C-alpha positions as CSV (number, residue, x, y, z in Angstrom):
1,D,22.5,-6.5,-108.1
2,Y,19.5,-8.3,-109.8
3,A,21.2,-8.0,-113.2
4,R,23.2,-11.1,-112.3
5,L,19.9,-13.1,-112.2
6,V,18.9,-12.2,-115.8
7,G,18.7,-15.2,-118.2
8,K,21.9,-15.7,-120.3
9,D,21.5,-18.9,-122.3
10,E,19.4,-17.7,-125.2
11,S,20.3,-20.7,-127.3
12,S,18.5,-23.1,-125.0
13,D,15.5,-20.7,-124.6
14,Y,16.8,-19.9,-121.1
15,T,16.2,-23.4,-119.9
16,S,19.7,-24.4,-119.0
17,P,20.1,-25.5,-115.4
18,K,21.9,-22.3,-114.5
19,D,19.2,-20.1,-116.0
20,V,16.4,-22.1,-114.3
21,Q,18.3,-21.5,-111.0
22,R,18.7,-17.8,-111.8
23,F,15.0,-17.6,-112.3
24,R,14.1,-19.2,-109.0
25,T,16.6,-17.0,-107.2
26,W,15.2,-13.9,-109.0
27,I,11.7,-14.6,-107.7
28,R,12.9,-14.7,-104.1
29,F,15.4,-11.8,-104.5
30,L,12.8,-9.3,-105.8
31,A,10.1,-10.1,-103.3
32,H,9.8,-8.1,-100.1
33,D,12.2,-9.1,-97.4
34,E,9.6,-9.0,-94.5
35,I,6.1,-9.1,-96.0
36,S,4.8,-11.9,-98.3
37,L,4.5,-9.7,-101.4
38,G,6.0,-10.7,-104.7
39,L,6.9,-8.5,-107.7
40,M,4.0,-9.7,-109.8
41,S,1.6,-8.6,-107.1
42,G,3.3,-5.3,-106.8
43,R,3.1,-4.7,-110.5
44,F,-0.6,-5.7,-110.6
45,Y,-1.3,-3.2,-107.8
46,G,0.6,-0.5,-109.6
47,K,-1.2,-1.0,-112.9
48,Y,-4.8,-1.7,-111.8
49,I,-5.3,-0.4,-108.3
50,S,-2.9,2.4,-107.4
51,T,-4.1,6.0,-107.9
52,S,-0.6,7.3,-108.7
53,E,1.6,6.5,-111.7
54,V,3.9,3.6,-111.3
55,N,6.8,2.8,-113.7
56,M,5.8,-0.5,-115.1
57,R,8.8,-1.1,-117.3
58,D,12.0,-0.4,-115.3
59,N,10.7,-1.3,-111.8
60,A,12.3,-4.6,-110.9
61,M,12.9,-3.3,-107.4
62,L,9.4,-2.0,-107.0
63,V,8.4,-4.3,-104.2
64,K,11.8,-5.0,-102.6
65,E,12.4,-1.3,-101.8
66,L,9.0,-0.7,-100.1
67,S,8.8,0.0,-96.4
68,S,7.1,-2.8,-94.5
69,S,4.1,-0.7,-93.6
70,R,3.6,0.3,-97.3
71,A,4.0,-3.3,-98.4
72,T,1.4,-4.4,-95.8
73,E,-1.1,-1.8,-97.1
74,I,-0.6,-3.0,-100.7
75,L,-1.1,-6.6,-99.6
76,E,-4.3,-5.7,-97.7
77,S,-5.6,-3.8,-100.7
78,L,-4.9,-6.9,-103.0
79,K,-6.8,-9.1,-100.5
80,S,-9.8,-6.9,-100.6
81,M,-9.9,-6.1,-104.4
82,E,-12.8,-7.1,-106.6
83,V,-11.3,-8.1,-109.9
84,K,-14.6,-7.7,-111.7
85,D,-14.6,-4.1,-110.7
86,L,-11.1,-3.5,-112.1
87,A,-12.0,-4.6,-115.6
88,D,-15.1,-5.8,-117.5
89,C,-13.2,-8.8,-119.0
90,W,-9.9,-10.4,-118.3
91,L,-7.5,-12.2,-120.7
92,H,-5.5,-15.1,-119.4
93,T,-2.2,-15.8,-121.2
94,E,-2.8,-19.5,-121.2
95,T,-6.2,-19.0,-123.0
96,M,-5.4,-15.8,-124.8
97,D,-7.2,-16.5,-128.1
98,E,-10.4,-17.8,-126.5
99,D,-10.5,-14.9,-124.0
100,L,-9.8,-12.2,-126.6
101,D,-12.7,-13.6,-128.7
102,R,-15.0,-13.7,-125.7
103,C,-14.1,-10.2,-124.5
104,L,-14.4,-8.6,-127.9
105,K,-17.8,-10.2,-128.4
106,Q,-18.9,-8.9,-125.0
107,Y,-17.7,-5.4,-126.0
108,A,-19.6,-5.6,-129.2
109,A,-22.8,-6.8,-127.4
110,R,-22.6,-3.5,-125.4
111,G,-22.5,-1.4,-128.5
112,G,-18.8,-1.3,-129.3
113,R,-17.5,-1.6,-132.9
114,V,-15.3,-4.7,-133.5
115,D,-14.0,-6.3,-136.6
116,L,-13.8,-9.9,-135.4
117,Q,-12.3,-11.1,-138.7
118,L,-9.0,-9.5,-137.6
119,L,-8.7,-12.2,-135.0
120,S,-7.8,-14.7,-137.7
121,A,-4.9,-12.6,-139.0
122,S,-1.6,-14.3,-139.3
123,G,1.8,-13.1,-138.3
124,V,1.0,-12.2,-134.8
125,K,4.1,-11.1,-132.9
126,G,5.1,-11.1,-129.2
127,A,5.3,-14.9,-128.5
128,S,7.6,-15.8,-125.6
129,T,11.0,-17.3,-126.4
130,H,11.6,-19.0,-123.1
131,G,10.9,-22.7,-122.4
132,N,7.8,-24.3,-121.0
133,C,6.5,-23.0,-117.6
134,E,6.9,-26.4,-115.9
135,I,10.6,-26.4,-116.4
136,F,11.1,-23.3,-114.1
137,F,8.9,-24.2,-111.2
138,D,9.9,-27.0,-108.8
139,E,7.7,-27.6,-105.8
140,E,9.6,-25.3,-103.5
141,T,9.5,-22.4,-106.0
142,A,5.8,-23.0,-106.8
143,Q,5.0,-22.9,-103.1
144,L,7.0,-19.7,-102.6
145,V,5.1,-18.0,-105.5
146,R,1.7,-19.1,-104.2
147,Q,2.7,-17.5,-100.9
148,L,4.1,-14.3,-102.3
149,D,1.1,-13.8,-104.7
150,A,-1.6,-15.4,-102.7
151,P,-4.3,-12.8,-103.3
152,W,-3.7,-12.9,-107.0
153,F,-4.1,-16.7,-107.0
154,S,-7.2,-16.5,-104.9
155,K,-9.0,-13.7,-106.9
156,F,-8.3,-15.2,-110.3
157,G,-9.0,-18.9,-109.4
158,Y,-5.5,-20.4,-109.9
159,T,-4.1,-23.3,-107.9
160,T,-0.8,-23.9,-109.7
161,C,1.8,-21.7,-111.3
162,C,1.5,-23.3,-114.7
163,G,-2.1,-24.5,-114.9
164,H,-5.4,-22.8,-115.9
165,A,-7.7,-20.8,-113.7
166,I,-10.3,-23.3,-112.3
167,E,-13.1,-20.7,-111.9
168,E,-14.1,-17.2,-112.9
169,P,-13.2,-14.4,-110.5
170,A,-15.6,-14.4,-107.5
171,E,-18.7,-12.3,-107.5
172,R,-18.9,-9.5,-105.0
173,S,-19.6,-10.5,-101.4
174,G,-23.1,-10.7,-100.1
175,F,-24.7,-8.0,-98.0
176,G,-25.1,-10.2,-94.9
177,S,-21.5,-10.3,-93.7
178,P,-20.4,-7.9,-91.0
179,W,-17.2,-7.3,-93.1
180,S,-19.1,-6.4,-96.3
181,W,-19.4,-2.8,-97.2
182,A,-23.0,-1.6,-96.9
183,D,-25.0,1.2,-98.6
184,P,-23.9,3.6,-100.1
185,F,-20.6,1.6,-100.7
186,D,-22.1,-1.8,-101.4
187,R,-21.2,-1.5,-105.1
188,A,-18.1,0.6,-104.8
189,T,-14.9,-0.6,-106.5
190,G,-12.4,-2.2,-104.1
191,R,-15.0,-3.4,-101.6
192,P,-13.9,-6.5,-99.7
193,L,-14.7,-10.1,-100.7
194,T,-13.9,-11.7,-97.4
195,T,-12.8,-11.0,-93.9
196,H,-10.5,-8.0,-94.4
197,S,-9.1,-7.0,-91.1
198,G,-8.7,-8.0,-87.5
199,S,-11.8,-9.3,-85.8
200,T,-13.6,-8.2,-82.7
201,M,-17.0,-8.9,-81.2
202,W,-19.9,-6.4,-81.7
203,R,-22.7,-6.6,-79.2
204,A,-26.4,-5.6,-79.0
205,R,-28.8,-6.1,-76.2
206,V,-32.6,-5.8,-76.2
207,G,-34.6,-6.8,-73.2
208,P,-33.8,-10.5,-72.4
209,C,-31.7,-10.9,-75.5
210,D,-27.9,-10.2,-75.5
211,S,-26.1,-11.1,-78.7
212,S,-22.6,-10.7,-80.2
213,V,-21.2,-11.3,-83.7
214,A,-17.7,-11.2,-85.0
215,G,-17.0,-8.2,-87.2
216,P,-14.2,-5.9,-88.3
217,D,-12.0,-4.3,-85.6
218,E,-11.8,-0.5,-85.8
219,V,-8.2,-0.5,-84.8
220,A,-7.2,-3.0,-87.5
221,L,-8.5,-1.2,-90.5
222,K,-5.2,0.4,-91.3
223,T,-5.4,2.8,-94.3
224,V,-6.9,0.3,-96.7
225,Q,-10.2,-0.8,-95.2
226,M,-13.5,0.4,-93.8
227,L,-16.3,-0.9,-91.6
228,T,-19.9,0.1,-92.3
229,L,-22.4,-0.1,-89.4
230,P,-25.4,-1.3,-91.5
231,S,-23.6,-4.6,-92.1
232,I,-23.0,-5.1,-88.4
233,R,-26.5,-4.0,-87.5
234,M,-28.1,-6.5,-89.8
235,A,-26.0,-9.4,-88.5
236,L,-26.9,-8.5,-84.9
237,D,-30.5,-7.9,-85.9
238,E,-30.8,-11.4,-87.2
239,S,-29.4,-12.8,-84.0
240,I,-31.5,-10.6,-81.6
241,L,-34.6,-11.4,-83.6
242,A,-34.1,-15.2,-83.3
243,C,-33.7,-14.7,-79.6
244,L,-36.8,-12.5,-79.2
245,K,-39.0,-15.0,-81.0
246,S,-38.3,-17.6,-78.4
247,A,-38.1,-15.3,-75.3
248,D,-40.6,-14.4,-72.7
249,L,-41.5,-10.8,-73.5
250,S,-43.9,-10.3,-70.6
251,T,-43.2,-6.9,-69.2
252,D,-44.9,-3.7,-68.1
253,R,-45.3,-0.5,-70.1
254,K,-41.9,0.9,-68.9
255,G,-40.1,-2.3,-69.8
256,A,-41.6,-2.3,-73.2
257,Q,-40.6,1.3,-73.7
258,L,-37.0,0.6,-72.8
259,M,-36.8,-2.5,-75.1
260,M,-38.1,-0.3,-78.0
261,Y,-35.5,2.4,-77.3
262,Q,-32.7,-0.3,-77.3
263,G,-33.9,-1.6,-80.6
264,V,-34.3,1.7,-82.3
265,L,-31.0,3.3,-81.1
266,S,-29.1,0.1,-82.1
267,G,-30.7,0.2,-85.6
268,L,-32.2,-3.3,-85.3
269,V,-35.0,-2.9,-87.9
270,L,-36.5,-6.4,-87.9
271,S,-36.3,-6.7,-84.2
272,C,-38.1,-3.4,-83.7
273,A,-40.9,-4.5,-86.1
274,F,-41.3,-7.8,-84.2
275,L,-41.4,-6.0,-80.8
276,A,-43.8,-3.3,-82.1
277,S,-46.4,-6.0,-83.0
278,R,-46.2,-7.5,-79.5
279,L,-45.5,-4.8,-76.9
280,D,-47.6,-2.0,-75.5
281,F,-45.5,1.1,-75.9
282,S,-45.9,4.8,-76.6
283,P,-44.1,6.3,-79.7
284,T,-44.4,9.8,-78.4
285,E,-43.4,9.5,-74.7
286,P,-40.1,11.5,-74.2
287,F,-36.9,9.6,-73.3
288,S,-36.0,10.7,-69.7
289,Q,-32.9,10.6,-67.5
290,T,-34.5,7.7,-65.6
291,D,-34.7,5.8,-68.9
292,I,-31.1,6.5,-69.6
293,D,-30.1,5.2,-66.1
294,A,-32.2,2.1,-66.6
295,I,-30.7,1.2,-69.9
296,N,-27.1,1.8,-68.7
297,E,-27.8,-0.4,-65.7
298,H,-29.3,-3.1,-67.9
299,W,-26.4,-2.9,-70.4
300,E,-23.8,-3.5,-67.7
301,M,-25.7,-6.4,-66.1
302,P,-24.2,-9.7,-67.4
303,R,-26.4,-12.4,-68.8
304,E,-27.2,-15.3,-66.4
305,G,-24.3,-17.7,-66.3
306,V,-22.2,-15.6,-68.7
307,Q,-19.2,-13.5,-67.6
308,L,-19.0,-10.5,-70.0
309,D,-15.5,-9.4,-71.1
310,K,-16.3,-5.8,-71.9
311,K,-12.9,-5.1,-73.3
312,K,-13.6,-7.6,-76.2
313,K,-17.1,-6.2,-77.0
314,L,-17.9,-3.2,-79.0
315,S,-21.5,-1.9,-78.6
316,I,-23.4,-1.0,-81.8
317,F,-25.5,1.0,-79.4
318,S,-22.8,3.0,-77.6
319,L,-20.6,3.6,-80.6
320,T,-23.4,5.4,-82.4
321,G,-23.1,8.0,-79.6
322,F,-25.3,6.7,-76.9
323,K,-23.7,5.7,-73.6
324,N,-23.2,7.0,-70.1
325,R,-23.0,10.8,-70.1
326,L,-23.0,11.1,-73.9
327,W,-26.8,11.1,-74.5
328,T,-26.6,14.5,-76.2
329,H,-29.4,14.0,-78.7
330,T,-31.5,11.3,-77.0
331,Q,-32.7,12.8,-73.8
332,G,-36.1,14.5,-74.2
333,R,-36.7,12.9,-77.7
334,N,-39.3,10.2,-78.2
335,L,-39.3,6.9,-80.1
336,A,-40.8,8.4,-83.2
337,Q,-38.2,11.2,-83.3
338,L,-35.4,8.8,-82.8
339,A,-36.6,6.4,-85.5
340,V,-36.5,9.4,-87.9
341,F,-33.1,10.4,-86.6
342,M,-31.6,7.0,-87.4
343,G,-32.6,7.5,-91.0
344,H,-34.3,4.1,-91.8
345,A,-37.9,4.2,-93.1
346,D,-38.7,0.7,-91.8
347,L,-37.9,1.9,-88.2
348,I,-40.5,4.6,-88.7
349,R,-43.1,2.2,-90.0
350,A,-42.4,-0.1,-87.0
351,I,-42.9,2.7,-84.5
352,L,-45.6,4.8,-86.1
353,G,-47.2,2.6,-88.7
354,A,-47.6,3.3,-92.4
355,E,-50.6,5.6,-92.0
356,A,-49.0,8.1,-89.6
357,L,-48.0,10.9,-91.9
358,S,-50.3,13.5,-90.4
359,K,-50.3,12.4,-86.7
360,P,-48.6,14.8,-84.2
361,M,-45.3,13.2,-82.9
362,D,-43.7,15.9,-80.8
363,E,-44.5,18.7,-78.3
364,Q,-44.7,21.2,-81.2
365,K,-47.5,19.1,-82.8
366,R,-45.3,18.4,-85.8
367,S,-46.2,15.4,-87.9
368,L,-44.0,12.8,-89.7
369,Q,-44.7,14.8,-92.9
370,D,-43.2,17.9,-91.3
371,Y,-40.0,15.9,-90.4
372,L,-39.7,14.3,-93.8
373,I,-39.9,17.6,-95.8
374,A,-37.3,19.4,-93.5
375,P,-34.1,20.0,-95.5
376,G,-31.4,17.6,-94.3
377,C,-33.9,15.1,-92.7
378,P,-31.9,11.9,-92.4
379,V,-34.8,9.9,-94.1
380,Y,-35.0,12.5,-96.9
381,N,-32.9,10.7,-99.5
382,W,-32.7,7.3,-98.0
383,P,-34.2,4.9,-100.6
384,M,-36.4,2.8,-98.2
385,A,-38.2,6.1,-97.4
386,D,-39.4,6.5,-101.0
387,L,-42.8,5.0,-100.3
388,V,-43.3,7.3,-97.3
389,A,-41.9,10.4,-98.9
390,S,-43.9,9.9,-102.2
391,A,-47.1,10.2,-100.1
392,V,-45.8,13.6,-99.1
393,F,-44.6,14.8,-102.4
394,A,-47.0,13.0,-104.7
395,T,-44.0,12.0,-106.8
396,S,-42.1,8.7,-107.5
397,G,-39.6,9.5,-104.8
398,P,-38.3,12.2,-102.4
399,R,-37.1,15.5,-103.7
400,R,-33.4,16.3,-103.1
401,Y,-32.8,19.5,-101.3
402,R,-29.8,21.5,-102.5
403,V,-28.7,25.1,-102.1
404,E,-26.1,26.5,-104.4
405,R,-23.0,27.9,-102.7
406,P,-21.0,30.2,-105.0
407,K,-17.4,30.6,-104.0
408,P,-16.8,33.8,-102.1
409,T,-14.4,36.3,-103.8
410,G,-14.4,39.1,-101.2
411,M,-11.6,40.5,-99.2
412,L,-11.0,40.5,-95.4
413,S,-9.1,43.2,-93.6
414,C,-6.6,42.2,-90.9
415,D,-4.6,44.9,-89.2
416,G,-5.2,47.3,-92.0
417,L,-4.1,44.8,-94.8
418,E,-6.5,43.3,-97.3
419,Y,-6.5,39.5,-97.9
420,P,-8.7,37.2,-100.1
421,E,-11.3,36.1,-97.6
422,L,-10.9,32.3,-98.2
423,S,-7.2,32.0,-98.3
424,L,-5.7,34.8,-96.1
425,G,-2.5,34.2,-98.0
426,W,-2.5,30.4,-98.1
427,T,-2.6,28.5,-101.4
428,Q,-6.0,27.4,-102.6
429,E,-4.9,25.4,-105.7
430,T,-6.8,22.1,-105.9
431,T,-7.1,19.1,-108.1
432,W,-10.5,17.9,-106.6
433,E,-13.8,18.9,-108.2
434,H,-15.8,21.6,-106.4
435,Y,-19.3,20.7,-105.3
436,G,-20.3,24.3,-104.6
437,A,-23.6,23.5,-102.9
438,C,-25.1,22.1,-99.7
439,D,-27.6,19.3,-99.3
440,F,-28.7,20.5,-95.9
441,E,-29.9,23.9,-94.7
442,V,-27.6,27.0,-94.8
443,L,-28.4,29.9,-92.5
444,D,-27.1,33.3,-91.6
445,A,-28.1,33.2,-87.9
446,L,-29.4,30.6,-85.3
447,S,-30.6,30.9,-81.7
448,Q,-30.3,28.3,-79.1
449,K,-34.1,27.8,-79.1
450,D,-34.3,27.5,-82.9
451,F,-31.4,25.1,-83.0
452,E,-32.9,22.8,-80.3
453,E,-36.4,22.8,-81.7
454,N,-35.7,22.6,-85.4
455,Y,-32.3,20.9,-85.8
456,R,-31.4,19.0,-82.7
457,D,-34.9,17.6,-82.1
458,L,-35.4,16.9,-85.8
459,G,-31.9,15.2,-85.9
460,R,-30.5,17.2,-88.9
461,P,-27.3,19.0,-89.6
462,V,-27.0,22.7,-90.4
463,L,-24.4,25.2,-91.7
464,L,-24.1,28.8,-90.5
465,R,-22.5,31.2,-93.0
466,N,-19.8,33.7,-91.9
467,F,-20.0,32.6,-88.3
468,A,-16.3,32.7,-87.2
469,S,-14.9,35.8,-85.5
470,I,-12.8,37.9,-87.9
471,E,-10.2,38.3,-85.2
472,D,-9.8,34.5,-84.9
473,R,-9.6,34.1,-88.7
474,C,-7.0,36.9,-89.0
475,N,-4.9,35.2,-86.3
476,V,-4.2,32.3,-88.7
477,R,-3.4,34.3,-91.9
478,K,-0.3,33.0,-93.5
479,G,2.1,35.8,-92.8
480,Y,1.2,35.9,-89.1
481,V,1.5,32.1,-88.7
482,M,4.8,31.9,-90.5
483,Q,6.4,34.4,-88.2
484,A,6.0,32.0,-85.4
485,H,6.1,28.6,-87.0
486,S,8.1,28.7,-90.3
487,K,10.8,26.4,-89.0
488,D,8.7,24.2,-86.8
489,L,8.2,20.5,-87.8
490,F,4.8,18.8,-87.3
491,E,3.6,15.2,-87.2
492,L,1.1,14.5,-90.0
493,G,-0.8,11.4,-90.9
494,P,-3.1,10.0,-93.7
495,I,-6.2,10.7,-91.7
496,A,-7.0,12.5,-88.4
497,Y,-5.7,10.4,-85.5
498,P,-4.4,7.4,-87.5
499,N,-3.8,5.4,-84.3
500,L,-7.6,5.0,-84.1
501,I,-7.6,2.7,-87.1
502,G,-4.2,1.0,-86.3
503,A,-2.1,3.1,-88.7
504,E,0.9,5.3,-88.1
505,P,1.7,8.9,-88.9
506,C,4.3,9.7,-91.6
507,E,7.9,8.5,-90.8
508,K,9.1,12.1,-91.0
509,R,7.8,15.5,-89.8
510,F,6.9,18.4,-92.1
511,T,7.2,22.2,-92.1
512,V,4.0,24.2,-92.5
513,E,4.8,25.2,-96.1
514,E,5.5,21.5,-97.0
515,A,2.1,20.6,-95.6
516,E,0.5,23.5,-97.4
517,Q,1.6,22.0,-100.7
518,G,0.2,18.6,-99.8
519,A,2.6,16.6,-97.7
520,H,3.4,13.1,-99.0
521,C,5.6,10.5,-97.3
522,E,6.9,7.1,-98.3
523,R,4.7,5.3,-95.7
524,H,1.5,6.6,-97.1
525,G,2.3,6.9,-100.8
526,N,0.3,9.5,-102.7
527,T,-2.0,10.5,-99.7
528,S,-2.0,14.1,-98.8
529,N,-1.3,14.0,-95.1
530,Y,-3.2,15.9,-92.4
531,Y,-2.6,17.5,-89.0
532,A,-5.2,16.8,-86.3
533,S,-4.5,17.3,-82.6
534,H,-5.9,18.3,-79.2
535,S,-3.1,20.8,-79.1
536,P,-3.4,24.2,-80.9
537,G,-0.3,23.8,-83.2
538,L,-0.5,26.7,-85.6
539,V,-3.4,28.4,-83.8
540,P,-2.2,31.1,-81.4
541,T,-5.2,31.1,-79.1
542,E,-6.5,28.2,-77.1
543,L,-9.9,27.2,-78.4
544,T,-12.0,28.0,-75.4
545,K,-10.4,31.6,-75.3
546,M,-11.6,32.4,-78.8
547,K,-14.4,34.7,-79.6
548,T,-15.7,32.1,-82.0
549,F,-16.1,29.6,-79.2
550,E,-18.1,32.2,-77.2
551,K,-20.5,32.5,-80.1
552,V,-20.8,28.7,-80.3
553,K,-21.8,28.6,-76.6
554,E,-24.7,31.0,-77.3
555,I,-26.2,28.1,-79.4
556,L,-24.8,25.2,-77.4
557,P,-24.4,26.4,-73.8
558,R,-23.7,22.9,-72.5
559,I,-21.1,22.1,-75.2
560,N,-18.3,19.7,-74.0
561,H,-15.2,21.7,-74.4
562,M,-12.9,19.0,-73.2
563,S,-12.5,17.3,-76.6
564,K,-10.9,20.2,-78.5
565,Q,-9.8,19.6,-82.1
566,Y,-7.4,21.6,-84.2
567,F,-6.8,20.6,-87.8
568,W,-5.1,21.7,-91.0
569,G,-3.6,20.4,-94.2
570,G,-3.0,20.8,-97.9
571,D,-5.0,20.0,-100.9
572,R,-7.0,16.7,-100.7
573,S,-6.2,16.2,-97.1
574,G,-8.9,15.8,-94.5
575,A,-10.7,13.6,-92.0
576,A,-11.6,10.1,-93.2
577,L,-15.2,8.9,-92.8
578,H,-16.1,8.4,-89.1
579,Y,-18.9,9.0,-86.6
580,H,-19.2,10.1,-83.0
581,V,-21.4,12.3,-80.7
582,A,-22.7,15.6,-81.8
583,A,-20.0,18.1,-82.8
584,F,-19.3,21.6,-84.2
585,N,-16.7,22.4,-86.8
586,V,-15.5,25.9,-87.8
587,L,-13.3,26.6,-90.8
588,F,-11.0,29.6,-90.6
589,I,-9.0,29.1,-93.9
590,G,-10.0,27.6,-97.2
591,E,-12.8,25.5,-98.7
592,K,-13.8,22.1,-97.4
593,E,-16.1,19.4,-98.9
594,W,-18.3,17.3,-96.5
595,Y,-19.6,13.8,-97.2
596,V,-22.3,13.0,-94.7
597,T,-24.5,9.9,-93.9
598,P,-27.4,9.5,-91.6
599,P,-26.7,7.5,-88.4
600,Y,-28.0,4.2,-89.7
601,L,-25.5,4.4,-92.6
602,A,-22.5,5.5,-90.5
603,A,-19.1,4.0,-91.2
604,R,-15.5,4.2,-90.0
605,S,-12.9,4.3,-92.8
606,G,-9.1,4.0,-92.6
607,I,-9.1,5.0,-96.3
608,A,-8.3,8.7,-96.9
609,T,-11.3,10.7,-98.1
610,D,-10.0,11.3,-101.6
611,H,-9.0,7.6,-102.1
612,L,-12.5,6.5,-100.9
613,F,-14.7,9.0,-102.8
614,H,-12.9,8.9,-106.1
615,R,-14.2,5.3,-106.6
616,S,-16.9,4.4,-109.0
617,G,-20.0,2.6,-107.7
618,I,-20.7,4.8,-104.7
619,N,-24.4,5.6,-104.5
620,E,-24.2,9.4,-104.0
621,K,-28.0,9.7,-103.8
622,H,-27.6,8.2,-100.3
623,L,-25.0,10.8,-99.3
624,F,-25.4,14.4,-98.1
625,R,-22.8,16.7,-99.5
626,C,-21.9,20.2,-98.4
627,T,-19.3,22.8,-99.3
628,Q,-18.0,24.8,-96.3
629,Y,-16.1,28.0,-96.8
630,A,-13.8,29.9,-94.4
631,G,-15.9,31.4,-91.6
632,D,-18.7,28.8,-91.8
633,L,-19.8,26.7,-88.9
634,V,-21.2,23.1,-89.4
635,L,-23.2,21.5,-86.7
636,V,-23.4,17.7,-87.0
637,P,-25.9,15.6,-84.8
638,D,-25.0,12.5,-82.8
639,G,-24.0,9.4,-84.8
640,W,-23.9,11.0,-88.3
641,G,-21.1,9.6,-90.5
642,H,-19.0,12.3,-92.0
643,A,-15.7,12.8,-94.0
644,T,-14.0,16.0,-95.1
645,L,-11.6,17.1,-97.8
646,N,-9.7,20.3,-98.3
647,H,-9.5,22.3,-101.5
648,G,-6.0,23.8,-101.2
649,F,-4.9,24.6,-97.7
650,G,-7.5,24.4,-94.9
651,L,-7.4,25.1,-91.2
652,G,-10.1,25.1,-88.5
653,I,-11.3,24.0,-85.1
654,G,-14.0,21.7,-83.7
655,V,-15.3,20.2,-80.5
656,L,-17.1,16.8,-80.0
């Protein structure tokens, strides 16, 4: 009972030897038993970082009673916090008067109304009645506190328990570190200051140059961090470019072509610009199976005198969706098309030059201008394309495509009974703001030929309205599902497949109705947990037996049906930001928000979608958003980053 550790000797300002010892024992007792996390750090997290309410008054056991996994997540969040994003101005108790004066003047300078004369008022209350700080901290206790509250000491510039901060809180990290968050998250609150998770090696290879850099490990992100590919691309680009400048680049036309493909598909902007000025290559020659085989063979070939440990290398090239048999978008495309597909305007300039807007760049004789004005083009709202797009639109920047999507209010008939077409009996109550629109094209029908020529070849996503089979949708109406699964328990996690980012599912299992209401568990705090599996779960029909899947095959006859996905969850649950090869996604129940990035900006997040996108500082101009309703099909190209979030209960299927 911690009450025995409360100070008792008020007459001595709690500085008697017994009270000092009680204080020192109190610090250790209320810390976490397994994780280096103290009560002060827990309270700081609860007050300034947590998105759920925390009792800040009667919470002495706040940290001590946490599970080890939850304490670890809080610790990692504290390590990555940016204190200047949490508040505009901080007051330190040891310099309270000076700091208050400074902060109020800063507030006034920004237009706030302040009566600074009140600062000189007398009779201020609230002074502490205990003795001087130095009395309570011997070296052992001070060392313990510096260990338990290490992130707090580091972020606020303290080196002792009783001294002054030696420096202002650090500015946000630079853009050059592979651990830093890149566009559109480079100014988001909570971005990391330093190395924030386990390290691994990321690799790129272009011609004679093979480089690796240390960067964040996907399986060490847990539920508190994210890796963004632009940060890793830029670090590798710098290394590859340095190598290329001193390398012998003598090669034939085919060798030059392959080097350019490696650079473009790895997103190495500077290296591509350097090579383009020195190599003889064709921007419009299609990428063939022979080219694929040659690059794969070159990738597996170790550098001279170097033994490659492939298990310790992650390829910026392959993880964007290009390796071995997974060249779903690349084959048949040319360098110009793939530069557009990656979404970085400087890649386009390197491949085509700045004066290429009207030159044909594919078999249909479409120009770069045709690509740029297509809704959902990955370069369309990417800021470095402003100069290119302004030449097309004769404006100061590219226009933003957006089609409004009013919420459907019709009914759906299932076995003679009428149901609201979105919910089919499931709850649709939500606390997340509706977007109600789509930033890429929305169609009513799509043929295989149209898809391949106008969406796959142009590298852009598309949504098809009312695509799903009514029979498949009716098979997951609430009453029908509950007859078979009302007592079943299911494993849910904070994101889809939490093991991929080194996290664990909830410590308990949930019924369907618990999940429908937004399943929360101790391990993951206020996160609404999610079901994602290769097994059908609630869905009575295996995916490849569905009529919906037969319709998909009419558009994608070579679709890989081995990676089947079934997913469902309550309000604010969904898939965290990630990327992979091309995929389709069909929603049977509910309303789902999509947050989508072009391949160059792809990222993998361990942070749940609602926890990531509620933050301030995210540049939404560099995101595509889209609202998907029950019955809709979304087709996402290779390598595009995407995250989803349910409004109320949602259920659907997908295939990578």
